[in-house]
C-alpha positions in Angstrom: 0.0 0.0 0.0 2.9 2.4 0.7 4.0 1.9 -2.9 0.6 2.1 -4.5 1.4 5.1 -6.7 4.6 3.5 -7.8 2.8 0.4 -8.9 0.5 2.7 -10.9 3.4 4.2 -12.7 4.7 0.8 -13.4 1.4 -0.2 -15.0 1.3 3.0 -17.0 4.7 2.4 -18.4 3.7 -1.1 -19.5 0.6 0.4 -21.2 3.0 2.6 -23.2 5.2 -0.3 -24.2 2.1 -2.2 -25.3 1.1 0.8 -27.5 4.6 0.9 -29.0 4.8 -2.8 -29.5 1.5 -3.2 -31.3 1.5 -0.1 -33.6 4.1 -1.8 -35.8 1.4 -3.9 -37.4 -1.1 -1.3 -38.6 1.7 1.1 -39.5 3.8 -1.4 -41.3 2.0 -1.2 -44.7 2.4 2.6 -44.6 6.1 2.4 -43.6 6.8 -0.1 -46.4 5.1 2.1 -48.9 7.0 5.2 -47.8 10.4 3.5 -48.2 9.3 1.0 -51.0 10.1 -2.1 -49.0 9.5 -5.8 -49.7 8.2 -8.1 -47.0 11.7 -9.3 -46.2 13.0 -5.7 -46.0 10.2 -4.6 -43.8 11.0 -7.5 -41.5 14.4 -5.9 -40.8 12.6 -3.3 -38.7 11.6 -6.1 -36.3 15.1 -7.4 -36.3 16.7 -4.0 -35.5 14.1 -3.0 -32.9 14.4 -6.3 -31.0 18.2 -6.4 -31.2 18.0 -3.1 -29.3 15.6 -4.8 -26.9 18.1 -7.7 -26.4 21.1 -5.5 -25.7 19.5 -2.7 -23.7 17.3 -5.1 -21.6 20.4 -7.1 -20.6 22.2 -3.9 -19.5 19.2 -2.5 -17.8 18.8 -5.7 -15.7 22.3 -5.4 -14.3 22.0 -1.7 -13.9 18.7 -1.9 -12.0 20.0 -4.4 -9.5 23.1 -2.3 -8.8 21.7 1.3 -9.0 18.0 0.9 -8.5 15.0 0.0 -10.6 13.4 3.5 -10.4 16.5 5.1 -12.1 16.6 2.3 -14.7 12.9 2.9 -15.5 13.5 6.7 -15.8 16.4 6.3 -18.2 14.4 3.9 -20.4 11.4 6.2 -20.5 13.6 9.1 -21.5 15.4 7.0 -24.2 12.1 5.9 -25.6 10.7 9.4 -25.8 13.8 10.8 -27.6 13.9 8.0 -30.2 10.2 8.2 -30.9 10.4 12.0 -31.2 13.1 11.7 -33.9 11.0 9.2 -35.8 8.4 11.9 -36.2 10.7 13.9 -38.5 12.8 11.3 -40.4 13.2 11.0 -44.2 15.7 8.2 -44.4 15.2 4.5 -43.8 18.6 4.1 -42.2 17.7 6.8 -39.6 14.4 4.9 -38.9 16.4 1.8 -38.2 18.7 3.6 -35.7 15.8 5.1 -33.9 13.9 1.8 -33.8 17.0 0.2 -32.2 16.8 2.6 -29.3 13.0 2.9 -29.1 12.6 -0.9 -29.2 15.4 -1.4 -26.7 14.4 1.3 -24.1 10.7 0.6 -24.2 11.2 -3.2 -24.3 13.5 -3.1 -21.3 10.8 -1.3 -19.3 8.8 -4.5 -19.4 11.7 -6.5 -17.8 12.6 -3.9 -15.1 9.0 -3.2 -14.3 8.1 -6.9 -13.9 11.1 -7.3 -11.6 10.1 -4.2 -9.7 6.6 -5.5 -9.2 8.0 -8.7 -7.8 10.1 -6.7 -5.3 7.1 -4.6 -4.3 4.8 -7.5 -4.0 6.7 -10.6 -2.7 4.8 -13.9 -2.7 2.4 -12.6 -5.3 4.8 -12.8 -8.3 2.5 -14.5 -10.8 -0.5 -12.3 -9.9 1.3 -8.9 -10.4 3.4 -9.9 -13.4 0.2 -11.1 -15.0 -1.7 -8.0 -13.9 1.1 -5.9 -15.6 0.5 -7.8 -18.8 -3.2 -6.9 -18.6 -2.2 -3.3 -18.7 0.1 -4.1 -21.6 -2.9 -5.5 -23.3 -4.9 -2.4 -22.7 -2.2 -0.4 -24.5 -2.2 -3.0 -27.3 -6.0 -2.6 -27.7 -6.1 1.2 -27.7 -3.1 1.8 -30.0 -4.4 0.1 -33.2 -7.8 1.8 -33.0 -6.1 5.2 -32.7 -3.7 4.4 -35.5 -6.5 3.2 -37.7 -8.4 6.4 -37.1 -5.3 8.5 -37.7 -4.3 6.8 -41.0 -7.9 7.0 -42.2 -7.9 10.7 -41.4 -4.8 11.2 -43.5 -2.4 11.6 -40.5 1.2 10.5 -41.3 2.5 7.3 -39.6 5.5 9.4 -38.4 3.2 11.6 -36.4 1.7 8.6 -34.6 5.2 7.9 -33.2 5.6 11.6 -32.4 2.4 11.5 -30.3 3.6 8.4 -28.5 6.8 10.1 -27.5 4.9 12.7 -25.5 3.1 10.0 -23.6 6.4 8.6 -22.6 7.5 12.0 -21.4 4.4 12.3 -19.2 5.1 9.0 -17.6 8.7 10.1 -16.9 7.4 13.3 -15.2 5.0 11.3 -13.0 7.7 8.9 -12.0 10.0 11.8 -10.9 7.1 13.1 -8.6 6.6 9.6 -7.0 8.4 9.0 -3.7 9.8 5.5 -3.3 9.3 3.7 0.0 11.6 1.0 1.2 11.4 -2.2 -0.9 13.3 -5.5 -0.9 16.9 -4.6 -1.7 19.0 -6.3 -4.3 22.6 -7.4 -3.8 25.3 -6.3 -6.2 25.4 -8.7 -9.1 28.5 -10.8 -9.6 29.5 -13.1 -12.4 29.3 -16.1 -10.2 25.6 -15.4 -9.5 25.0 -15.1 -13.3 26.8 -18.4 -13.8 24.7 -20.0 -11.1 21.4 -18.6 -12.5 22.3 -20.0 -16.0 23.3 -23.3 -14.6 19.6 -23.9 -13.6 18.0 -26.4 -16.0 14.6 -24.7 -15.3 15.9 -21.3 -16.2 17.4 -22.6 -19.5 14.1 -24.3 -20.5 12.1 -21.2 -19.6 14.4 -19.1 -21.7 13.6 -21.4 -24.7 9.9 -20.9 -23.8 10.3 -17.1 -23.7 12.0 -17.3 -27.2 9.2 -19.4 -28.6 6.4 -17.4 -27.1 7.6 -13.9 -27.9 8.7 -14.8 -31.4 5.3 -16.3 -32.0 3.3 -13.3 -30.7 5.4 -10.8 -32.5 5.1 -12.7 -35.8 1.3 -13.0 -35.4 0.8 -9.3 -34.4 3.4 -7.9 -36.7 2.2 -9.5 -39.9 -1.5 -9.6 -39.1 -2.3 -6.1 -40.5 -0.4 -6.9 -43.8 -2.0 -10.3 -44.1 -5.6 -9.1 -43.5 -5.2 -6.3 -46.0 -3.5 -8.2 -48.8 -4.9 -11.7 -48.5 -8.2 -11.4 -46.5 -9.5 -8.2 -48.1 -9.8 -6.2 -44.9 -9.8 -2.4 -45.0 -7.1 -0.4 -43.1 -9.6 0.4 -40.4 -10.9 -3.1 -40.0 -7.5 -4.7 -40.0 -6.5 -2.2 -37.2 -9.7 -3.2 -35.3 -8.8 -6.9 -35.8 -5.4 -6.3 -34.1 -7.2 -4.5 -31.2 -9.6 -7.5 -31.0 -6.7 -9.9 -30.8 -5.4 -8.1 -27.7 -8.9 -7.7 -26.3 -9.1 -11.4 -26.2 -5.6 -11.6 -24.7 -6.6 -9.2 -21.9 -9.8 -11.3 -21.2 -7.7 -14.4 -21.0 -5.2 -12.7 -18.6 -8.1 -11.6 -16.3 -9.5 -15.1 -16.3 -6.1 -16.5 -15.4 -5.9 -14.3 -12.3 -8.7 -16.4 -10.9 -7.5 -19.7 -12.3 -4.1 -19.3 -10.6 -5.7 -19.8 -7.2 -7.0 -23.2 -8.2 -4.8 -24.6 -11.0 -1.1 -25.3 -11.3 0.4 -22.6 -13.5 2.2 -25.2 -15.6 -1.1 -26.8 -16.6 -2.4 -23.4 -17.6 0.5 -22.7 -19.8 0.1 -26.1 -21.5 -3.5 -25.5 -22.2 -2.9 -22.0 -23.5 -0.1 -23.1 -25.8 -2.1 -25.8 -27.5 -5.1 -23.5 -27.8 -2.9 -20.9 -29.6 -1.7 -23.6 -32.1 -5.4 -24.2 -33.0 -6.1 -20.4 -33.2 -3.2 -19.5 -35.5 -3.8 -22.3 -37.9 -7.5 -21.5 -38.2 -6.9 -17.7 -38.7 -4.1 -18.5 -41.2 -6.0 -20.9 -43.5 -9.6 -19.8 -43.1 -11.3 -18.8 -46.3 -14.0 -16.5 -45.0 -14.0 -13.5 -42.7 -16.1 -15.2 -39.9 -13.6 -18.0 -39.4 -10.7 -15.5 -39.4 -12.4 -13.7 -36.5 -13.0 -17.0 -34.7 -9.3 -17.9 -35.2 -8.2 -14.5 -33.9 -10.3 -14.9 -30.8 -8.9 -18.4 -30.0 -5.4 -17.0 -30.7 -5.8 -14.1 -28.4 -7.1 -16.2 -25.5 -4.3 -18.7 -26.1 -1.6 -16.1 -26.1 -3.0 -14.3 -23.1 -1.1 -15.3 -20.0 1.7 -17.5 -21.3 4.4 -14.8 -21.2 3.7 -13.5 -17.6 3.3 -17.0 -16.2 6.5 -18.2 -17.7 8.4 -15.1 -16.5 6.9 -15.2 -13.0 7.6 -18.9 -12.8 11.3 -18.2 -13.2 11.5 -15.0 -11.1 10.0 -16.4 -7.9 13.1 -18.5 -7.1 15.6 -15.6 -7.1 14.9 -12.9 -4.5 17.6 -10.2 -4.6 18.4 -10.9 -8.2 15.0 -10.4 -9.9 16.3 -7.7 -12.3 19.2 -9.9 -13.5 17.0 -13.0 -13.8 14.3 -11.1 -15.7 16.9 -9.7 -18.1 18.5 -13.1 -18.7 15.1 -14.7 -19.3 14.0 -11.9 -21.6 17.2 -12.5 -23.6 15.2 -15.5 -24.8 12.3 -13.2 -25.5 14.3 -10.8 -27.6 16.1 -13.6 -29.6 12.6 -14.8 -30.6 11.5 -11.4 -31.5 14.6 -10.8 -33.6 14.5 -14.1 -35.5 10.9 -15.2 -35.9 9.2 -12.2 -37.5 12.0 -11.8 -40.0 11.9 -15.5 -40.8 8.2 -15.3 -41.1 8.5 -12.4 -43.6 11.1 -14.5 -45.6 8.6 -17.4 -45.7 5.9 -15.0 -46.8 8.0 -13.9 -49.8 8.5 -17.6 -50.7 5.2 -19.2 -49.9 2.7 -16.5 -49.2 1.4 -14.8 -46.0 -0.8 -17.7 -44.9 2.4 -19.7 -44.2 3.7 -16.6 -42.4 0.7 -16.6 -40.1 0.8 -20.4 -39.5 4.5 -20.5 -38.7 4.2 -19.7 -34.9 2.4 -23.0 -34.4 5.7 -24.9 -34.4 7.1 -22.7 -31.5 3.9 -22.9 -29.5 3.9 -26.6 -29.6 7.5 -26.5 -28.3 6.3 -24.5 -25.3 3.6 -27.0 -24.5 6.0 -29.9 -24.7 8.6 -28.2 -22.4 5.9 -27.5 -19.7 4.7 -31.1 -20.0 8.2 -32.1 -19.2 8.5 -29.7 -16.3 5.2 -31.0 -14.9 6.2 -34.6 -15.2 9.7 -34.2 -13.8 8.5 -32.0 -11.0 11.2 -29.5 -11.9 8.9 -26.5 -11.4 9.3 -25.8 -7.7 13.0 -25.1 -7.8 15.7 -25.3 -10.4 19.4 -26.0 -9.8 21.4 -23.6 -7.7 18.7 -21.1 -6.7 19.6 -21.3 -3.0 23.3 -20.8 -3.8 22.5 -17.4 -5.4 20.3 -16.2 -2.6 
Protein backbone atom coordinates (compact mmCIF):
# COMPACT_ATOMS: atom_id res chain seq x y z
CA UNK A 1 0.00 0.00 0.00
CA UNK A 2 2.90 2.41 0.67
CA UNK A 3 4.03 1.90 -2.93
CA UNK A 4 0.58 2.12 -4.50
CA UNK A 5 1.39 5.12 -6.69
CA UNK A 6 4.65 3.54 -7.81
CA UNK A 7 2.80 0.40 -8.86
CA UNK A 8 0.47 2.65 -10.86
CA UNK A 9 3.43 4.24 -12.66
CA UNK A 10 4.75 0.77 -13.44
CA UNK A 11 1.42 -0.21 -14.97
CA UNK A 12 1.26 3.04 -16.99
CA UNK A 13 4.73 2.41 -18.42
CA UNK A 14 3.68 -1.08 -19.47
CA UNK A 15 0.63 0.41 -21.22
CA UNK A 16 3.00 2.62 -23.23
CA UNK A 17 5.18 -0.33 -24.18
CA UNK A 18 2.05 -2.18 -25.30
CA UNK A 19 1.14 0.76 -27.52
CA UNK A 20 4.62 0.94 -29.04
CA UNK A 21 4.84 -2.81 -29.52
CA UNK A 22 1.53 -3.16 -31.35
CA UNK A 23 1.46 -0.13 -33.63
CA UNK A 24 4.09 -1.85 -35.76
CA UNK A 25 1.39 -3.93 -37.35
CA UNK A 26 -1.13 -1.31 -38.56
CA UNK A 27 1.68 1.11 -39.50
CA UNK A 28 3.84 -1.43 -41.33
CA UNK A 29 2.05 -1.16 -44.71
CA UNK A 30 2.44 2.65 -44.62
CA UNK A 31 6.10 2.39 -43.60
CA UNK A 32 6.76 -0.13 -46.37
CA UNK A 33 5.07 2.15 -48.90
CA UNK A 34 7.04 5.21 -47.78
CA UNK A 35 10.38 3.48 -48.24
CA UNK A 36 9.34 1.01 -51.02
CA UNK A 37 10.12 -2.09 -48.96
CA UNK A 38 9.47 -5.77 -49.69
CA UNK A 39 8.21 -8.12 -46.95
CA UNK A 40 11.74 -9.27 -46.19
CA UNK A 41 13.04 -5.70 -46.04
CA UNK A 42 10.17 -4.62 -43.80
CA UNK A 43 11.03 -7.52 -41.50
CA UNK A 44 14.41 -5.88 -40.84
CA UNK A 45 12.57 -3.29 -38.74
CA UNK A 46 11.58 -6.06 -36.32
CA UNK A 47 15.12 -7.41 -36.27
CA UNK A 48 16.71 -4.04 -35.50
CA UNK A 49 14.14 -3.05 -32.90
CA UNK A 50 14.38 -6.28 -30.98
CA UNK A 51 18.16 -6.39 -31.24
CA UNK A 52 18.01 -3.12 -29.29
CA UNK A 53 15.59 -4.84 -26.92
CA UNK A 54 18.08 -7.67 -26.38
CA UNK A 55 21.11 -5.48 -25.68
CA UNK A 56 19.48 -2.70 -23.66
CA UNK A 57 17.33 -5.08 -21.60
CA UNK A 58 20.37 -7.08 -20.56
CA UNK A 59 22.23 -3.91 -19.54
CA UNK A 60 19.15 -2.54 -17.77
CA UNK A 61 18.79 -5.70 -15.70
CA UNK A 62 22.34 -5.44 -14.34
CA UNK A 63 22.02 -1.65 -13.92
CA UNK A 64 18.71 -1.89 -12.04
CA UNK A 65 20.01 -4.40 -9.51
CA UNK A 66 23.09 -2.26 -8.82
CA UNK A 67 21.74 1.31 -8.96
CA UNK A 68 18.00 0.92 -8.47
CA UNK A 69 15.02 0.04 -10.61
CA UNK A 70 13.44 3.51 -10.44
CA UNK A 71 16.50 5.06 -12.08
CA UNK A 72 16.57 2.31 -14.71
CA UNK A 73 12.90 2.91 -15.53
CA UNK A 74 13.48 6.68 -15.79
CA UNK A 75 16.41 6.27 -18.21
CA UNK A 76 14.42 3.90 -20.42
CA UNK A 77 11.41 6.21 -20.48
CA UNK A 78 13.64 9.11 -21.55
CA UNK A 79 15.42 7.04 -24.20
CA UNK A 80 12.10 5.88 -25.64
CA UNK A 81 10.72 9.42 -25.76
CA UNK A 82 13.78 10.80 -27.57
CA UNK A 83 13.92 8.00 -30.17
CA UNK A 84 10.19 8.20 -30.91
CA UNK A 85 10.37 11.99 -31.20
CA UNK A 86 13.10 11.73 -33.85
CA UNK A 87 11.04 9.17 -35.82
CA UNK A 88 8.38 11.85 -36.19
CA UNK A 89 10.68 13.86 -38.49
CA UNK A 90 12.77 11.29 -40.39
CA UNK A 91 13.17 10.98 -44.16
CA UNK A 92 15.74 8.16 -44.43
CA UNK A 93 15.16 4.46 -43.77
CA UNK A 94 18.59 4.14 -42.15
CA UNK A 95 17.65 6.79 -39.56
CA UNK A 96 14.42 4.93 -38.87
CA UNK A 97 16.37 1.75 -38.15
CA UNK A 98 18.69 3.56 -35.72
CA UNK A 99 15.75 5.09 -33.88
CA UNK A 100 13.92 1.77 -33.81
CA UNK A 101 16.97 0.17 -32.20
CA UNK A 102 16.78 2.59 -29.26
CA UNK A 103 12.99 2.86 -29.10
CA UNK A 104 12.60 -0.91 -29.15
CA UNK A 105 15.42 -1.38 -26.66
CA UNK A 106 14.40 1.26 -24.14
CA UNK A 107 10.66 0.58 -24.25
CA UNK A 108 11.17 -3.18 -24.25
CA UNK A 109 13.51 -3.11 -21.28
CA UNK A 110 10.79 -1.31 -19.34
CA UNK A 111 8.84 -4.55 -19.40
CA UNK A 112 11.69 -6.49 -17.81
CA UNK A 113 12.60 -3.92 -15.14
CA UNK A 114 8.97 -3.16 -14.29
CA UNK A 115 8.15 -6.88 -13.95
CA UNK A 116 11.10 -7.35 -11.60
CA UNK A 117 10.14 -4.19 -9.67
CA UNK A 118 6.59 -5.47 -9.19
CA UNK A 119 8.00 -8.73 -7.81
CA UNK A 120 10.11 -6.72 -5.33
CA UNK A 121 7.14 -4.58 -4.33
CA UNK A 122 4.79 -7.53 -3.97
CA UNK A 123 6.69 -10.58 -2.72
CA UNK A 124 4.77 -13.89 -2.65
CA UNK A 125 2.36 -12.57 -5.31
CA UNK A 126 4.75 -12.78 -8.26
CA UNK A 127 2.50 -14.47 -10.80
CA UNK A 128 -0.47 -12.26 -9.89
CA UNK A 129 1.29 -8.92 -10.35
CA UNK A 130 3.35 -9.88 -13.41
CA UNK A 131 0.16 -11.15 -15.04
CA UNK A 132 -1.65 -7.96 -13.95
CA UNK A 133 1.08 -5.90 -15.62
CA UNK A 134 0.45 -7.81 -18.83
CA UNK A 135 -3.24 -6.93 -18.59
CA UNK A 136 -2.20 -3.28 -18.74
CA UNK A 137 0.14 -4.12 -21.63
CA UNK A 138 -2.93 -5.55 -23.35
CA UNK A 139 -4.90 -2.36 -22.72
CA UNK A 140 -2.22 -0.38 -24.55
CA UNK A 141 -2.25 -2.95 -27.32
CA UNK A 142 -6.03 -2.61 -27.65
CA UNK A 143 -6.09 1.18 -27.71
CA UNK A 144 -3.15 1.82 -30.04
CA UNK A 145 -4.40 0.07 -33.24
CA UNK A 146 -7.78 1.81 -32.98
CA UNK A 147 -6.13 5.21 -32.66
CA UNK A 148 -3.68 4.42 -35.45
CA UNK A 149 -6.46 3.16 -37.74
CA UNK A 150 -8.40 6.37 -37.15
CA UNK A 151 -5.28 8.50 -37.72
CA UNK A 152 -4.34 6.79 -40.99
CA UNK A 153 -7.92 6.95 -42.24
CA UNK A 154 -7.93 10.69 -41.44
CA UNK A 155 -4.76 11.17 -43.48
CA UNK A 156 -2.37 11.61 -40.55
CA UNK A 157 1.19 10.47 -41.27
CA UNK A 158 2.48 7.30 -39.60
CA UNK A 159 5.45 9.35 -38.40
CA UNK A 160 3.18 11.63 -36.41
CA UNK A 161 1.73 8.60 -34.63
CA UNK A 162 5.18 7.88 -33.21
CA UNK A 163 5.60 11.58 -32.36
CA UNK A 164 2.40 11.53 -30.30
CA UNK A 165 3.56 8.41 -28.49
CA UNK A 166 6.83 10.13 -27.52
CA UNK A 167 4.89 12.74 -25.54
CA UNK A 168 3.06 10.01 -23.62
CA UNK A 169 6.43 8.56 -22.57
CA UNK A 170 7.50 12.02 -21.37
CA UNK A 171 4.36 12.34 -19.25
CA UNK A 172 5.11 8.98 -17.62
CA UNK A 173 8.66 10.14 -16.89
CA UNK A 174 7.39 13.30 -15.18
CA UNK A 175 4.96 11.32 -13.03
CA UNK A 176 7.75 8.92 -12.05
CA UNK A 177 9.95 11.80 -10.87
CA UNK A 178 7.14 13.09 -8.63
CA UNK A 179 6.63 9.65 -7.04
CA UNK A 180 8.36 8.96 -3.74
CA UNK A 181 9.77 5.46 -3.32
CA UNK A 182 9.30 3.71 0.00
CA UNK A 183 11.60 0.95 1.16
CA UNK A 184 11.36 -2.24 -0.87
CA UNK A 185 13.30 -5.47 -0.90
CA UNK A 186 16.90 -4.61 -1.67
CA UNK A 187 18.99 -6.32 -4.33
CA UNK A 188 22.59 -7.36 -3.82
CA UNK A 189 25.33 -6.34 -6.21
CA UNK A 190 25.41 -8.74 -9.10
CA UNK A 191 28.54 -10.77 -9.61
CA UNK A 192 29.54 -13.06 -12.44
CA UNK A 193 29.33 -16.12 -10.20
CA UNK A 194 25.63 -15.39 -9.55
CA UNK A 195 24.99 -15.11 -13.28
CA UNK A 196 26.75 -18.42 -13.80
CA UNK A 197 24.65 -19.99 -11.05
CA UNK A 198 21.44 -18.65 -12.55
CA UNK A 199 22.28 -19.96 -16.01
CA UNK A 200 23.27 -23.34 -14.57
CA UNK A 201 19.63 -23.94 -13.63
CA UNK A 202 17.96 -26.39 -16.02
CA UNK A 203 14.63 -24.74 -15.26
CA UNK A 204 15.90 -21.28 -16.22
CA UNK A 205 17.38 -22.59 -19.48
CA UNK A 206 14.13 -24.30 -20.45
CA UNK A 207 12.12 -21.22 -19.57
CA UNK A 208 14.44 -19.08 -21.73
CA UNK A 209 13.57 -21.35 -24.68
CA UNK A 210 9.88 -20.92 -23.85
CA UNK A 211 10.28 -17.14 -23.74
CA UNK A 212 11.97 -17.27 -27.16
CA UNK A 213 9.17 -19.38 -28.63
CA UNK A 214 6.35 -17.37 -27.11
CA UNK A 215 7.56 -13.85 -27.88
CA UNK A 216 8.69 -14.78 -31.37
CA UNK A 217 5.26 -16.27 -32.01
CA UNK A 218 3.26 -13.35 -30.65
CA UNK A 219 5.41 -10.80 -32.47
CA UNK A 220 5.08 -12.69 -35.75
CA UNK A 221 1.31 -12.97 -35.40
CA UNK A 222 0.83 -9.35 -34.37
CA UNK A 223 3.44 -7.88 -36.69
CA UNK A 224 2.23 -9.46 -39.91
CA UNK A 225 -1.48 -9.55 -39.09
CA UNK A 226 -2.28 -6.12 -40.53
CA UNK A 227 -0.43 -6.87 -43.77
CA UNK A 228 -2.03 -10.33 -44.06
CA UNK A 229 -5.57 -9.07 -43.47
CA UNK A 230 -5.23 -6.26 -46.00
CA UNK A 231 -3.46 -8.20 -48.75
CA UNK A 232 -4.93 -11.73 -48.47
CA UNK A 233 -8.17 -11.39 -46.52
CA UNK A 234 -9.53 -8.19 -48.09
CA UNK A 235 -9.82 -6.17 -44.88
CA UNK A 236 -9.75 -2.37 -45.02
CA UNK A 237 -7.12 -0.37 -43.13
CA UNK A 238 -9.60 0.43 -40.37
CA UNK A 239 -10.92 -3.12 -40.01
CA UNK A 240 -7.46 -4.65 -40.01
CA UNK A 241 -6.53 -2.24 -37.19
CA UNK A 242 -9.68 -3.24 -35.31
CA UNK A 243 -8.76 -6.89 -35.75
CA UNK A 244 -5.41 -6.28 -34.07
CA UNK A 245 -7.20 -4.54 -31.20
CA UNK A 246 -9.61 -7.46 -30.99
CA UNK A 247 -6.68 -9.90 -30.77
CA UNK A 248 -5.39 -8.07 -27.69
CA UNK A 249 -8.88 -7.66 -26.27
CA UNK A 250 -9.12 -11.45 -26.16
CA UNK A 251 -5.63 -11.58 -24.67
CA UNK A 252 -6.65 -9.23 -21.86
CA UNK A 253 -9.79 -11.28 -21.24
CA UNK A 254 -7.66 -14.41 -20.99
CA UNK A 255 -5.25 -12.74 -18.57
CA UNK A 256 -8.09 -11.60 -16.33
CA UNK A 257 -9.47 -15.13 -16.34
CA UNK A 258 -6.08 -16.53 -15.42
CA UNK A 259 -5.91 -14.33 -12.31
CA UNK A 260 -8.71 -16.44 -10.86
CA UNK A 261 -7.46 -19.70 -12.31
CA UNK A 262 -4.07 -19.27 -10.63
CA UNK A 263 -5.73 -19.77 -7.25
CA UNK A 264 -6.96 -23.24 -8.19
CA UNK A 265 -4.83 -24.62 -11.04
CA UNK A 266 -1.09 -25.29 -11.33
CA UNK A 267 0.43 -22.56 -13.51
CA UNK A 268 2.24 -25.21 -15.59
CA UNK A 269 -1.08 -26.79 -16.58
CA UNK A 270 -2.44 -23.37 -17.55
CA UNK A 271 0.55 -22.72 -19.84
CA UNK A 272 0.14 -26.14 -21.51
CA UNK A 273 -3.55 -25.53 -22.18
CA UNK A 274 -2.95 -22.01 -23.51
CA UNK A 275 -0.07 -23.09 -25.79
CA UNK A 276 -2.10 -25.84 -27.47
CA UNK A 277 -5.10 -23.47 -27.78
CA UNK A 278 -2.93 -20.93 -29.58
CA UNK A 279 -1.74 -23.57 -32.05
CA UNK A 280 -5.37 -24.16 -33.05
CA UNK A 281 -6.08 -20.43 -33.25
CA UNK A 282 -3.15 -19.47 -35.49
CA UNK A 283 -3.84 -22.34 -37.90
CA UNK A 284 -7.54 -21.45 -38.19
CA UNK A 285 -6.87 -17.73 -38.72
CA UNK A 286 -4.10 -18.46 -41.23
CA UNK A 287 -6.01 -20.86 -43.50
CA UNK A 288 -9.64 -19.75 -43.05
CA UNK A 289 -11.28 -18.83 -46.33
CA UNK A 290 -14.00 -16.55 -44.97
CA UNK A 291 -14.04 -13.55 -42.68
CA UNK A 292 -16.08 -15.15 -39.89
CA UNK A 293 -13.61 -18.01 -39.40
CA UNK A 294 -10.72 -15.54 -39.38
CA UNK A 295 -12.37 -13.69 -36.51
CA UNK A 296 -12.96 -16.99 -34.67
CA UNK A 297 -9.31 -17.93 -35.17
CA UNK A 298 -8.15 -14.55 -33.86
CA UNK A 299 -10.34 -14.94 -30.78
CA UNK A 300 -8.87 -18.36 -29.99
CA UNK A 301 -5.37 -17.04 -30.69
CA UNK A 302 -5.82 -14.07 -28.35
CA UNK A 303 -7.11 -16.20 -25.49
CA UNK A 304 -4.32 -18.71 -26.11
CA UNK A 305 -1.58 -16.11 -26.10
CA UNK A 306 -3.05 -14.31 -23.08
CA UNK A 307 -1.14 -15.35 -19.96
CA UNK A 308 1.70 -17.48 -21.31
CA UNK A 309 4.41 -14.79 -21.15
CA UNK A 310 3.69 -13.50 -17.61
CA UNK A 311 3.25 -17.00 -16.22
CA UNK A 312 6.53 -18.18 -17.73
CA UNK A 313 8.39 -15.10 -16.46
CA UNK A 314 6.89 -15.16 -12.95
CA UNK A 315 7.56 -18.89 -12.78
CA UNK A 316 11.25 -18.18 -13.23
CA UNK A 317 11.48 -15.04 -11.06
CA UNK A 318 10.01 -16.43 -7.87
CA UNK A 319 13.10 -18.53 -7.05
CA UNK A 320 15.58 -15.60 -7.12
CA UNK A 321 14.91 -12.92 -4.46
CA UNK A 322 17.56 -10.20 -4.58
CA UNK A 323 18.42 -10.92 -8.22
CA UNK A 324 15.04 -10.37 -9.86
CA UNK A 325 16.29 -7.70 -12.27
CA UNK A 326 19.16 -9.85 -13.49
CA UNK A 327 17.04 -13.01 -13.80
CA UNK A 328 14.35 -11.07 -15.66
CA UNK A 329 16.89 -9.65 -18.11
CA UNK A 330 18.48 -13.07 -18.69
CA UNK A 331 15.11 -14.72 -19.31
CA UNK A 332 14.04 -11.88 -21.57
CA UNK A 333 17.16 -12.46 -23.63
CA UNK A 334 15.19 -15.46 -24.84
CA UNK A 335 12.26 -13.17 -25.53
CA UNK A 336 14.33 -10.81 -27.64
CA UNK A 337 16.08 -13.56 -29.59
CA UNK A 338 12.64 -14.85 -30.58
CA UNK A 339 11.52 -11.36 -31.54
CA UNK A 340 14.64 -10.84 -33.64
CA UNK A 341 14.52 -14.14 -35.50
CA UNK A 342 10.92 -15.25 -35.93
CA UNK A 343 9.20 -12.18 -37.48
CA UNK A 344 12.02 -11.76 -40.00
CA UNK A 345 11.95 -15.48 -40.81
CA UNK A 346 8.17 -15.32 -41.13
CA UNK A 347 8.52 -12.44 -43.61
CA UNK A 348 11.06 -14.45 -45.60
CA UNK A 349 8.64 -17.40 -45.69
CA UNK A 350 5.91 -15.01 -46.80
CA UNK A 351 7.98 -13.92 -49.79
CA UNK A 352 8.52 -17.58 -50.74
CA UNK A 353 5.19 -19.23 -49.94
CA UNK A 354 2.67 -16.51 -49.15
CA UNK A 355 1.42 -14.76 -46.05
CA UNK A 356 -0.78 -17.68 -44.92
CA UNK A 357 2.38 -19.67 -44.22
CA UNK A 358 3.75 -16.63 -42.39
CA UNK A 359 0.70 -16.60 -40.12
CA UNK A 360 0.78 -20.38 -39.47
CA UNK A 361 4.52 -20.47 -38.74
CA UNK A 362 4.19 -19.74 -34.95
CA UNK A 363 2.36 -23.05 -34.40
CA UNK A 364 5.73 -24.86 -34.36
CA UNK A 365 7.13 -22.71 -31.54
CA UNK A 366 3.91 -22.85 -29.52
CA UNK A 367 3.92 -26.65 -29.64
CA UNK A 368 7.48 -26.53 -28.28
CA UNK A 369 6.28 -24.51 -25.26
CA UNK A 370 3.58 -27.04 -24.49
CA UNK A 371 6.02 -29.94 -24.68
CA UNK A 372 8.55 -28.21 -22.40
CA UNK A 373 5.93 -27.52 -19.75
CA UNK A 374 4.66 -31.08 -19.96
CA UNK A 375 8.23 -32.12 -19.23
CA UNK A 376 8.48 -29.69 -16.28
CA UNK A 377 5.20 -30.99 -14.91
CA UNK A 378 6.16 -34.64 -15.23
CA UNK A 379 9.68 -34.22 -13.82
CA UNK A 380 8.51 -31.97 -10.96
CA UNK A 381 11.21 -29.47 -11.94
CA UNK A 382 8.91 -26.53 -11.43
CA UNK A 383 9.30 -25.82 -7.74
CA UNK A 384 13.03 -25.12 -7.79
CA UNK A 385 15.75 -25.28 -10.40
CA UNK A 386 19.41 -26.03 -9.85
CA UNK A 387 21.38 -23.60 -7.73
CA UNK A 388 18.73 -21.06 -6.67
CA UNK A 389 19.59 -21.30 -2.98
CA UNK A 390 23.26 -20.78 -3.78
CA UNK A 391 22.54 -17.40 -5.39
CA UNK A 392 20.28 -16.22 -2.60
